[in-house]
C-alpha positions as CSV (number, residue, x, y, z in Angstrom):
1,I,0.0,0.0,0.0
2,E,1.4,3.4,-1.0
3,S,1.2,6.4,1.3
4,I,-1.2,9.2,0.4
5,A,0.7,12.4,-0.6
6,G,-2.1,14.7,0.2
7,R,-1.9,18.3,-0.9
8,E,1.7,18.1,-1.8
9,A,1.4,21.1,-4.2
10,D,0.8,23.4,-1.2
11,V,4.2,23.0,0.3
12,L,7.5,24.9,0.0
13,R,10.7,23.0,-0.3
14,L,13.8,24.7,1.1
15,P,17.3,24.2,-0.2
16,D,18.3,22.0,2.8
17,G,15.4,19.6,2.1
18,T,13.0,21.0,4.7
19,V,9.4,20.9,3.7
20,L,7.1,23.7,5.0
21,T,3.4,23.1,5.1
22,G,0.3,25.1,6.1
23,G,-0.3,28.4,7.7
24,W,-0.2,30.3,4.4
25,T,-3.8,31.6,4.7
26,Q,-2.7,33.7,7.7
27,T,0.0,35.6,5.7
28,F,-2.0,38.9,6.0
29,E,-3.9,38.2,9.2
30,N,-2.7,41.5,10.8
31,D,-4.2,43.6,7.9
32,P,-6.9,41.5,6.1
33,G,-7.9,44.5,3.9
34,A,-4.3,44.8,2.5
35,V,-4.8,42.3,-0.3
36,R,-7.9,40.7,-2.0
37,L,-6.0,37.6,-3.0
38,F,-2.4,36.3,-2.8
39,Q,-0.3,33.4,-3.9
40,I,3.1,32.2,-3.0
41,Y,5.0,31.1,-6.1
42,Q,8.3,29.2,-5.6
43,H,10.7,29.1,-8.5
44,E,13.1,26.2,-9.3
45,D,16.0,28.1,-7.6
46,H,13.9,28.1,-4.3
47,S,13.3,31.9,-4.5
48,I,9.8,33.0,-3.8
49,E,7.5,35.5,-5.5
50,L,4.6,36.7,-3.4
51,R,1.9,37.6,-5.9
52,V,-0.8,39.9,-4.5
53,V,-4.0,41.5,-5.8
54,P,-4.0,44.7,-3.7
55,G,-6.9,45.5,-1.5
56,D,-8.0,49.0,-0.3
57,S,-5.9,49.2,2.9
58,A,-4.1,52.5,3.5
59,T,-1.2,50.4,5.0
60,L,-0.8,48.2,1.9
61,G,3.0,48.9,1.5
62,E,3.7,48.3,5.1
63,S,1.7,45.0,5.2
64,L,3.5,43.7,2.1
65,Q,6.9,44.4,3.6
66,V,5.9,42.7,6.9
67,A,4.6,39.6,4.9
68,R,7.8,39.6,2.8
69,R,10.1,39.7,5.9
70,R,8.1,37.0,7.7
71,L,8.1,34.7,4.7
72,Q,11.8,35.3,4.1
73,A,12.6,34.6,7.8
74,R,10.6,31.4,7.7
75,T,12.2,30.1,4.5
76,G,15.6,31.7,4.4
77,V,15.3,32.3,0.7
78,P,14.9,35.5,-1.3
79,V,11.3,36.8,-1.5
80,R,10.0,39.5,-3.8
81,I,6.6,41.0,-4.2
82,E,4.6,41.3,-7.4
83,K,1.4,43.2,-7.5
84,V,-1.0,41.6,-10.1
85,A,-4.5,42.4,-11.3
86,S,-5.8,38.9,-10.8
87,L,-4.7,35.3,-10.0
88,P,-5.7,32.1,-11.8
89,Y,-8.3,29.8,-10.3
90,T,-7.7,26.1,-10.4
91,R,-10.9,24.0,-10.2
92,G,-12.7,27.1,-8.8
93,K,-10.1,27.8,-6.1
94,I,-7.0,29.9,-5.7
95,R,-3.9,27.8,-4.9
96,Y,-2.1,29.6,-2.1
97,V,1.2,27.9,-2.9
98,I,2.6,26.8,-6.3
99,S,6.1,25.4,-6.3
100,E,8.4,24.5,-9.2
101,V,10.7,22.7,-6.9
102,D,10.6,18.8,-7.1
């Protein structure tokens, strides 16, 4: 019997082999109006792009920098922010994490 992989796509893999799961939905919990939607996109080189559809918060810039610093501290890899107009839906849902790392 093979093990069930579960939502393997929603994990980040660090250069040292560590796998980080969960907690991504709370990325903007301190300022929920800062972004409408967000997605963490991990490139093959392990760097991260935090894609955000901006909300109407007056503190958007500050909230983005806090999220970037927290994500970088948790992963130890470079994190950059990209503001986008929309994010793609997969089967009617936004995937919070997409990783190109095997």
